C-alpha positions in Angstrom: -19.6 -9.2 -14.0 -17.2 -7.5 -11.6 -19.1 -4.6 -10.1 -17.6 -1.7 -8.2 -17.8 -2.1 -4.4 -17.9 0.3 -2.3 10.3 10.0 11.9 13.2 10.3 13.4 14.8 9.1 16.6 13.3 10.6 19.7 14.5 14.1 20.2 16.2 14.6 23.5 17.4 18.2 23.1 16.3 20.9 25.5 14.3 24.0 24.7 16.2 26.4 22.5 18.3 23.7 20.8 15.7 21.7 19.0 17.0 21.2 15.4 13.7 21.0 13.5 15.6 20.2 10.3 17.4 17.2 11.7 17.5 14.3 9.2 14.2 12.6 9.0 14.6 11.1 5.6 16.0 7.8 4.3 17.5 9.3 1.1 20.5 10.6 3.0 21.3 7.2 4.4 22.1 5.3 1.2 21.0 2.2 3.1 18.3 -0.4 3.1 17.9 0.2 6.9 16.1 3.2 8.5 16.6 3.9 12.2 13.1 4.6 13.4 9.4 4.8 12.5 6.1 5.7 14.2 3.6 3.9 12.0 2.8 1.2 14.7 2.1 3.3 17.8 2.9 7.0 16.9 5.9 6.7 19.3 9.2 7.1 17.5 10.8 3.7 18.0 13.5 1.7 16.5 12.8 -1.8 15.1 14.1 -3.4 18.3 11.8 -1.2 20.4 8.7 -1.9 18.4 6.6 -5.0 19.5 5.4 -5.8 16.0 6.8 -6.9 12.7 7.8 -3.9 10.7 9.6 -3.1 7.4 10.9 0.1 5.9 11.4 0.4 2.1 14.0 3.1 1.9 14.7 5.6 -0.8 17.8 3.6 -1.7 15.7 0.4 -2.3 13.1 2.4 -4.3 15.9 3.6 -6.6 17.8 0.4 -6.9 14.8 -1.7 -7.7 13.3 1.1 -9.9 10.0 1.0 -8.0 7.3 3.3 -9.2 4.1 2.3 -7.4 2.7 0.8 -4.2 2.4 -2.5 -6.1 6.2 -2.5 -6.6 6.7 -1.9 -2.9 4.3 -4.7 -1.9 6.2 -7.1 -4.1 9.4 -6.4 -2.2 8.2 -6.6 1.4 8.2 -9.9 3.2 4.8 -11.3 4.1 2.9 -9.0 1.6 1.4 -10.1 -1.7 -0.2 -8.3 -4.6 -2.9 -9.4 -7.1 -3.9 -7.6 -10.3 -7.6 -7.6 -11.1 -7.1 -5.7 -14.4 -5.0 -3.0 -16.0 -5.9 -0.4 -13.4 -6.7 -2.2 -10.1 -4.4 -4.0 -7.7 -5.2 -5.4 -4.3 -2.8 -6.3 -1.5 -2.8 -8.8 1.3 -0.8 -10.0 4.3 -1.2 -12.9 6.7 -4.2 -14.2 4.7 -6.2 -10.9 4.8 -6.7 -8.0 2.5 -4.8 -4.8 3.3 -7.2 -1.9 3.9 -5.1 0.3 6.2 -3.2 3.1 4.5 -1.5 6.1 5.9 0.2 9.2 4.4 2.7 10.7 6.8 1.1 8.7 9.5 -2.4 9.9 8.9 -4.9 7.1 8.2 -6.7 7.5 4.9 -9.4 5.4 3.2 -9.0 3.9 -0.2 -11.6 1.6 -1.9 -10.2 -0.7 -4.5 -13.5 -1.5 -6.3 -14.5 2.0 -7.1 -11.0 2.8 -8.1 -10.1 6.5 -8.3 -6.4 5.9 -8.7 -5.2 5.9 -5.0 -3.4 2.6 -5.1 -1.6 3.8 -8.3 0.3 6.5 -6.3 3.6 7.3 -8.0 6.6 7.1 -5.6 8.2 10.2 -7.1 7.0 12.3 -4.1 7.7 9.8 -1.4 10.9 9.3 0.6 10.1 5.9 1.9 7.3 3.4 2.7 6.8 2.0 6.2 4.9 -1.2 6.8 3.5 -2.7 10.0 2.3 -6.3 9.7 -0.6 -7.4 11.8 -3.3 -5.3 13.4 -2.8 -1.6 13.6 -6.0 -0.6 15.3 -4.4 1.8 17.7 -3.7 4.2 14.9 -6.1 3.1 12.2 -9.1 2.4 14.3 -11.3 0.3 12.0 -9.1 -2.0 9.9 -7.8 -5.4 9.0 -5.3 -7.5 10.9 -3.1 -7.8 7.8 -0.8 -4.8 7.6 -0.7 -1.0 7.5 1.2 0.8 4.7 2.4 4.3 5.4 3.7 6.5 2.6 6.1 9.1 3.9 6.5 12.2 1.8 9.7 13.9 0.8 10.3 17.2 2.7 12.4 20.3 2.2 15.2 19.4 4.6 18.1 20.9 2.7 19.5 24.3 3.5 21.4 24.3 0.2 20.2 24.3 -3.4 20.3 20.8 -4.8 18.4 18.4 -6.9 18.4 15.8 -9.7 17.0 15.2 -13.2 16.2 11.6 -14.2 15.5 10.2 -17.6 14.2 6.7 -18.2 13.4 4.5 -21.2 12.3 0.9 -21.3 10.3 -1.9 -22.7 7.0 -1.3 -24.5 8.0 2.3 -25.4 8.2 3.5 -21.9 9.6 7.0 -21.4 9.7 9.0 -18.2 11.3 12.2 -17.1 11.6 13.4 -13.4 12.8 16.5 -11.6 13.4 16.9 -7.9 14.7 20.2 -6.6 15.2 21.6 -3.0 16.2 25.1 -2.2 16.3 27.5 0.7 14.0 30.5 0.4 15.8 32.6 3.0 19.5 33.2 3.6 19.5 31.4 6.9 17.7 28.3 5.4 14.9 28.5 7.9 12.3 28.5 5.1 12.9 25.9 2.5 11.0 24.5 -0.5 11.0 21.3 -2.5 9.5 20.6 -5.9 9.2 17.1 -7.5 7.6 16.3 -10.8 7.4 13.6 -13.4 5.8 12.8 -16.7 5.5 9.3 -18.1 4.3 8.0 -21.5 4.2 4.2 -22.0 2.5 1.3 -23.6 2.2 -2.2 -22.2 2.7 -5.9 -22.8 -1.1 -5.9 -23.2 -2.3 -5.0 -26.6 -3.9 -1.6 -27.2 -2.9 -0.2 -23.8 -1.1 3.1 -23.3 -0.9 5.5 -20.4 0.2 9.1 -19.8 0.9 10.0 -16.2 1.7 13.4 -14.7 2.9 13.9 -11.1 3.4 17.3 -9.4 4.5 18.0 -5.8 5.5 21.0 -3.8 6.2 21.5 -0.2 7.4 24.4 2.0 9.0 23.7 5.4 9.6 26.6 7.7 11.2 26.9 11.1 9.2 29.8 12.4 11.1 29.6 15.7 13.8 27.5 17.3 11.1 25.1 18.5 8.3 25.3 15.9 8.1 24.0 12.3 5.3 24.4 9.8 4.8 22.4 6.6 2.5 23.3 3.7 2.2 21.3 0.6 0.2 19.9 -2.3 0.4 17.1 -4.8 -1.3 16.2 -8.0 -1.4 13.0 -10.1 -3.2 12.5 -13.4 -3.5 9.0 -14.9 -4.8 9.0 -18.4 -4.8 5.4 -19.7 -6.3 4.1 -23.0 -7.2 0.6 -23.8 -8.0 -0.2 -20.2 -9.0 -3.7 -19.4 -11.9 -4.5 -17.1 -11.6 -7.9 -15.5 -9.4 -10.7 -16.9 -9.1 -13.3 -19.5 -11.3 -16.5 -19.6 -9.6 -19.2 -17.4 -11.3 -22.1 -19.2 -12.8 -23.1 -22.5 -16.5 -24.1 -22.7 -15.5 -27.7 -22.5 -13.8 -27.1 -19.1 -10.2 -27.3 -20.3 -7.6 -24.7 -19.2 -6.8 -21.8 -21.5 -3.3 -20.6 -22.3 -3.4 -17.1 -23.8 -0.6 -15.0 -25.0 0.3 -12.5 -22.3 -0.4 -9.7 -24.8 -4.0 -10.8 -25.2 -6.6 -8.5 -23.8 -10.4 -8.1 -23.5 -10.1 -4.4 -23.8 -11.5 -2.4 -26.8 -9.4 0.4 -28.2 -11.9 3.0 -27.0 -11.9 2.1 -23.3 -10.3 4.3 -20.7 -10.0 4.6 -16.9 -8.8 8.1 -16.2 -8.2 9.3 -12.6 -7.0 12.4 -10.9 -5.7 12.8 -7.3 -5.2 16.1 -5.6 -3.8 16.3 -2.0 -3.4 19.4 0.2 -1.8 19.3 3.6 -0.6 21.5 6.4 0.9 20.7 9.8 2.7 22.4 12.6 4.8 20.9 15.4 6.1 22.7 18.5 8.4 21.7 21.3 7.7 23.0 24.8 9.8 22.8 27.9 11.2 19.3 28.7 10.7 18.3 25.0 6.9 18.1 25.2 5.8 18.0 21.6 2.5 19.2 20.2 1.5 18.3 16.6 -1.5 19.3 14.6 -2.2 18.5 10.9 -4.9 18.8 8.3 -5.1 17.2 4.9 -7.6 16.9 2.1 -7.6 14.3 -0.6 -9.7 15.0 -3.7 -9.9 12.0 -6.1 -12.0 11.3 -9.2 -12.3 8.9 -12.0 -13.9 9.0 -15.4 -14.2 5.6 -17.2 -15.7 3.8 -20.1 -15.1 0.1 -20.2 -16.1 -3.2 -21.7 -16.5 -6.5 -19.7 -16.3 -9.7 -21.7 -18.0 -12.8 -20.1 -18.4 -16.4 -20.9 -16.1 -19.3 -21.9 -15.1 -19.5 -25.6 -15.4 -22.7 -27.6 -11.9 -24.2 -27.9 -12.2 -24.7 -31.7 -14.2 -21.7 -32.8 -13.7 -19.1 -30.1 -17.4 -18.4 -30.0 -19.5 -18.1 -26.9 -18.5 -14.8 -25.3 -20.6 -11.7 -24.8 -19.9 -8.2 -23.6 -21.4 -5.5 -21.5 -20.3 -1.8 -21.6 -19.9 0.3 -18.5 -19.6 4.1 -18.1 -18.8 5.7 -14.8 -17.9 8.9 -13.0 -16.6 8.5 -9.4 -15.6 11.1 -6.9 -14.1 10.8 -3.4 -13.2 13.7 -1.0 -11.5 13.0 2.3 -10.8 15.5 5.1 -8.4 14.4 7.8 -7.5 16.1 11.1 -4.6 14.8 13.2 -3.7 16.2 16.7 -1.4 14.6 19.3 0.9 15.5 22.2 4.0 13.6 23.2 5.1 14.0 26.8 8.4 12.5 27.8 9.1 12.3 31.5 11.3 10.7 34.1 10.1 8.5 37.0 12.1 6.3 39.3 15.3 7.3 37.4 13.9 5.8 34.2 12.7 7.4 31.0 9.0 7.2 29.9 6.8 8.7 27.3 3.1 9.4 27.1 1.3 10.2 23.9 -2.3 11.3 23.6 -4.0 12.1 20.3 -7.2 12.3 18.2 -7.8 11.6 14.6 -10.9 12.5 12.5 -11.6 11.3 9.0 -14.6 12.2 6.9 -15.1 10.8 3.4 -17.7 11.8 0.9 -18.2 9.4 -2.0 -20.4 9.6 -5.1 -20.7 7.3 -8.1 -22.6 7.7 -11.3 -22.8 4.9 -13.9 -24.6 3.4 -16.9 -24.3 0.1 -18.6 -25.3 -1.3 -22.0 -25.0 -4.8 -23.4 -23.2 -5.3 -26.7 -24.3 -9.0 -27.1 -22.1 -11.6 -28.7 -18.7 -10.5 -29.8 -18.2 -13.3 -32.3 -15.0 -15.4 -32.1 -12.7 -14.2 -29.3 -9.8 -15.7 -31.4 -10.4 -12.8 -33.8 -10.6 -10.1 -31.1 -8.8 -7.0 -32.3 -10.3 -4.3 -30.0 -12.3 -2.7 -32.8 -15.7 -3.3 -31.5 -18.0 -0.2 -31.6 -18.6 1.6 -28.4 -22.2 1.2 -27.2 -24.6 4.1 -27.0 -24.9 4.5 -23.3 -28.0 5.8 -21.6 -27.8 8.7 -19.1 -25.7 7.8 -16.0 -27.6 7.3 -12.8 -26.5 7.9 -9.2 -25.5 4.5 -7.9 -23.5 5.4 -4.8 -23.7 8.3 -2.4 -22.1 7.8 1.0 -20.6 9.8 3.9 -18.3 7.9 6.2 -16.9 9.4 9.4 -14.5 8.1 12.0 -13.4 9.8 15.2 -10.7 8.2 17.3 -9.1 9.2 20.5 -6.1 7.3 21.7 -3.7 7.1 24.6 -0.4 5.2 24.5 2.7 5.1 26.7 6.2 3.7 26.6 7.0 2.8 30.2 10.4 1.6 31.4 9.8 -1.1 34.0 13.5 -1.5 34.3 16.6 -0.6 32.2 15.9 -3.6 30.0 12.2 -4.2 30.2 9.8 -1.8 28.4 6.0 -1.8 28.3 4.1 -0.2 25.5 0.4 0.0 26.4 -2.5 2.0 25.1 -6.1 2.1 24.0 -8.3 3.8 21.5 -11.9 4.8 21.6 -13.5 4.9 18.1 -16.9 6.2 16.9 -17.6 5.1 13.3 -20.6 6.1 11.1 -21.6 5.5 7.5 -24.5 7.2 5.9 -25.9 5.7 2.7 -27.8 8.6 1.2 -29.0 6.6 -1.7 -30.7 4.0 0.5 -31.5 6.6 3.2 -29.8 4.4 5.8 -27.2 5.0 8.4 -25.3 2.5 10.5 -22.7 3.2 13.1 -20.6 1.8 15.9 -20.0 4.0 19.0 -17.4 3.8 21.7 -15.5 0.8 20.3 -12.5 0.1 22.5 -9.3 -1.1 20.9 -6.5 -2.0 23.4 -2.9 -2.3 22.6 -0.1 -3.9 24.7 3.4 -4.9 24.0 6.3 -6.0 26.2 9.9 -5.7 25.1 12.9 -7.2 26.9 16.4 -6.2 25.9 18.4 -9.4 26.1 21.7 -7.6 25.4 22.9 -4.8 23.2 22.2 -6.8 20.1 18.9 -8.7 20.8 15.5 -7.9 22.1 12.4 -10.1 22.5 8.8 -9.1 22.6 5.1 -10.1 22.9 2.1 -8.0 21.8 -1.6 -8.1 21.7 -4.3 -6.0 20.1 -8.0 -6.3 19.3 -9.5 -6.1 15.8 -12.6 -4.2 14.7 -13.8 -3.4 11.2 -17.2 -2.5 9.8 -18.1 -4.4 6.6 -19.7 -3.1 3.5 -20.6 -6.7 2.6 -24.3 -7.7 2.5 -26.1 -11.0 2.9 -28.7 -12.6 0.7 -31.4 -10.5 2.4 -29.5 -7.3 1.8 -28.5 -6.8 5.4 -25.0 -5.5 6.2 -22.9 -8.0 8.1 -21.8 -7.3 11.6 -18.3 -5.9 12.1 -15.3 -8.1 12.0 -14.1 -8.9 15.5 -11.1 -10.7 16.7 -7.8 -10.8 18.6 -4.2 -10.7 17.4 -1.2 -12.1 19.2 2.5 -11.9 18.2 5.8 -12.9 19.8 9.2 -12.4 18.3 12.9 -11.6 18.6 14.8 -8.8 17.0 18.5 -7.9 16.6 20.8 -5.3 15.3 24.3 -6.2 13.9 27.4 -4.7 12.3 27.3 -1.4 14.3 23.4 -1.4 14.2 23.5 -1.2 10.4 21.6 -4.5 9.9 18.2 -5.4 11.3 17.1 -9.0 11.9 13.7 -10.2 13.1 11.7 -13.4 13.6 8.0 -13.3 14.5 5.3 -15.9 15.3 1.7 -14.7 15.0 -1.8 -15.9 15.6 -5.0 -14.1 14.6 -8.4 -15.2 15.8 -11.1 -13.6 13.9 -14.9 -14.0 13.7 -17.5 -12.6 11.3 -15.2 -12.3 8.3 -17.1 -11.9 5.1 -16.8 -14.8 2.6 -18.6 -15.4 -0.6 -22.0 -17.1 0.0 -21.4 -20.8 -1.1 -25.0 -20.9 -2.4 -24.2 -18.3 -5.0 -27.2 -16.2 -3.9 -27.2 -12.5 -5.0 -27.7 -9.4 -3.0 -31.3 -8.4 -3.8 -31.5 -5.9 -6.7 -27.9 -6.4 -7.8 -25.7 -8.8 -9.7 -23.3 -9.1 -6.8 -22.8 -12.4 -5.0 -23.9 -12.1 -1.4 -21.6 -12.7 1.6 -21.9 -14.8 4.7 -20.0 -14.4 8.0 -17.3 -17.0 8.6 -17.0 -17.9 12.2 -13.8 -19.0 13.9 -11.3 -17.9 11.2 -7.7 -18.3 12.4 -4.5 -17.3 10.7 -1.2 -18.4 12.2 2.3 -18.4 10.9 5.8 -16.9 11.1 8.0 -14.4 9.3 11.8 -13.9 9.3 13.6 -10.9 7.8 17.1 -9.3 7.4 17.4 -5.8 6.2 20.3 -3.3 6.0 24.0 -3.2 5.5 26.4 -6.1 5.9 29.3 -3.9 5.0 29.6 -0.3 3.7 29.4 -1.7 0.2 26.9 -4.5 0.7 23.1 -3.9 1.2 20.6 -6.7 1.7 16.9 -7.2 2.0 15.7 -10.8 2.5 12.7 -12.5 4.1 10.5 -15.5 4.3 6.9 -15.8 5.5 4.5 -18.7 6.0 1.0 -18.9 7.3 -2.3 -20.9 7.4 -5.7 -19.3 7.4 -8.7 -21.5 8.0 -12.3 -21.2 9.2 -14.0 -23.2 12.0 -14.6 -26.1 9.6 -10.9 -26.3 8.7 -11.5 -24.8 5.2 -8.9 -22.5 3.8 -10.0 -18.8 3.5 -8.7 -16.4 0.9 -6.9 -19.3 -0.8 -5.7 -16.9 -3.6 -3.3 -15.4 -1.1 0.1 -17.2 -1.2 0.8 -19.2 2.0 4.5 -19.1 1.6 6.7 -16.4 0.1 10.4 -15.7 -0.1 11.9 -12.4 -1.2 15.5 -11.4 -1.7 17.3 -8.4 -3.1 20.9 -7.6 -2.5 23.4 -5.0 -3.9 27.2 -4.9 -3.8 29.2 -1.9 -4.7 32.7 -2.2 -6.3 34.2 1.3 -6.7 31.9 3.1 -9.2 30.0 -0.1 -10.2 27.0 -1.5 -8.3 25.6 -4.9 -9.1 22.3 -6.2 -7.6 20.0 -9.2 -8.0 16.7 -10.3 -6.6 14.6 -13.5 -6.3 10.9 -13.7 -5.5 9.2 -17.0 -4.9 5.7 -17.9 -3.9 3.8 -21.1 -3.3 0.8 -22.3 -5.2 -2.5 -20.3 -5.1 -6.0 -21.1 -6.2 -9.5 -19.8 -6.3 -12.7 -21.2 -7.9 -10.9 -24.3 -9.2 -8.2 -22.2 -11.0 -4.6 -22.8 -9.9 -1.3 -21.1 -10.2 1.6 -23.4 -9.4 4.5 -22.2 -7.3 6.8 -20.0 -9.3 9.8 -17.6 -8.9 11.1 -14.6 -10.8 14.6 -13.2 -11.0 15.6 -9.5 -11.3 18.9 -7.9 -12.0 20.4 -4.4 -11.7 23.6 -2.8 -12.7 24.6 0.9 -12.0 27.7 2.9 -12.9 28.5 6.2 -11.3 30.5 8.1 -13.9 31.2 11.0 -11.4 29.6 12.6 -8.4 26.8 14.0 -10.7 26.1 11.4 -13.4 25.0 7.8 -13.1 23.5 5.2 -15.5 21.4 2.2 -14.3 20.0 -0.9 -16.0 17.1 -2.9 -14.4 15.9 -6.2 -15.9 12.8 -7.7 -14.3 11.7 -11.3 -14.7 15.0 -12.2 -16.3 13.9 -15.7 -17.4 10.6 -14.5 -18.7 8.5 -16.6 -16.4 4.9 -16.9 -17.4 2.5 -16.8 -14.5 -0.9 -15.5 -13.3 -0.9 -12.3 -11.3 -4.5 -13.1 -10.3 -6.5 -16.3 -10.3 -10.2 -16.9 -10.0 -11.4 -13.3 -10.0 -14.9 -13.9 -11.5 -13.4 -17.2 -12.7 -10.9 -15.3 -14.9 -7.1 -14.9 -14.9 -4.6 -12.1 -15.3 -1.0 -12.5 -16.4 2.1 -11.1 -14.7 4.5 -8.8 -16.5 7.0 -10.6 -18.9 10.7 -9.8 -19.0 11.3 -6.1 -19.2 14.2 -3.7 -19.2 14.6 -0.1 -18.0 17.5 2.2 -18.4 17.9 5.2 -16.1 20.1 8.2 -16.5 20.4 10.5 -13.4 22.1 13.8 -13.1 22.4 15.3 -9.6 23.4 18.8 -8.8 
């Protein structure tokens, strides 16, 4: 059964004139393009100045596409893909590898998808935009994958005037949501400001018996305590309370080996199941500008996550005629995860040889405490799955036992610089020194990796005012929780990542264009043991290290405004990922994807449409053929305050798998759905 496994443009103002409330949000741009980001290197750089593939999902895109979660964002970003394990768990990938690098306001955080405590279900109500860097992000993340880094950038209290909006939504499967977002000055001069965002959602699902109530609260105070110093204090809270939660997927085959074809509303969940989670986040930071625009930043955050769950896993393959042959096992769990993050850096711009340069030095510390308690109980045969109605009695669970107790620490110190070799040639070079440690208190075992060096180098040449070309290199290092058939942890993933590309800005710098070719050479990547051997003392299939894994491909993207009335986001990606024996790795990740969303505004009416296409995927002999989905949006602005919007997703009601082969099961993607949004701004 499936077990639970563990920015703004550079400020060039002099002292005394630093405007610490200058626009650093995307919601004021009304565009699909954002000018700069620092997720890749911590240096505030435009797309043309960044020697890696980057994307920014702006507030305008989030609203136009009615995005609510990280999954929605991933589905819209070129080169990224999403798979759904069950009703509460999603995983993301890029360039053939899982995405494990996440940031909040540029601070690396750790989320574990197996022991899900709701992190990847973050509601976008509190975020201004989402920044994505494809490829290795070791300079900032330290330990990580060469896939991508996803940075959630919070909304802040940037307004010196009272303003806000109220949003009401209603949609398919009895979905109702209300949101409030208010900003206000707390002092007459606007130097102390506050912002509050909140939402409440009550919905059901296309899957039988499922319903969820979600509450989101967010508050932040931004204060200019001097002309050169800003302080931010804030907190957020999210409560997910689903019922009828599904654990795992539906059987992919009947007992005779033929393929199943379930209704998308079918589920293996009993009515009593649930997977509740709570996330609390506290943060504080301060930034100060010294003489000559030297900037010092210090921040602290704490993330407190927990989950309470009671589930049922159905296993086996039913008889095609009778539906008999499936059994069930109940699971009860209580998970908790607390993360403390410290982030300190100094940015030092300077002039040398009549050219501008910048040096940045920083340190990051992350400590994560995790505990998991669980109990399981077999329910035996469930009878005919064809008669499944979710009314099976909940098992009488024994007392929960401690099954996970770990403390993970990571300390990284990094130095990176942007050096102007000439007016048109820039070098971005740096390195990071990482100390990583994980203590497994249950097994009384600690393993660590000290003084791991992660270099970063990128060279950018400005061809002219519109185009730049670049080449970049970085190392890859990631400890693995995977164990072999003897119970030993695998060695860390090691490898090298190369990228070369060209970028452009058009239509008065309102439209970004990029083309990138990449190659990732990676060794010791965990793959399922082909012998099917289990980790001793568990029901988890063991792993082996795959030597010589290589991923190579290319990506092309256009993002921004073609005219003042026409926004566009479009991209295509393609890659191959094979091991030393020329076998495909992670074949459930789509090798080719195309994503398009475009909006045109005609006076008060905005019309938009989107197309997502992906190539065939497969795992464990289960295939999903290539498919595409179409989305539509129409919005009417009645006046400066009131608007109405209609979103239709999966217009042609395409039936497809959102996951194939997860424990030889399948999960279906969302059918056609509609959402109506009324928004009043003040």
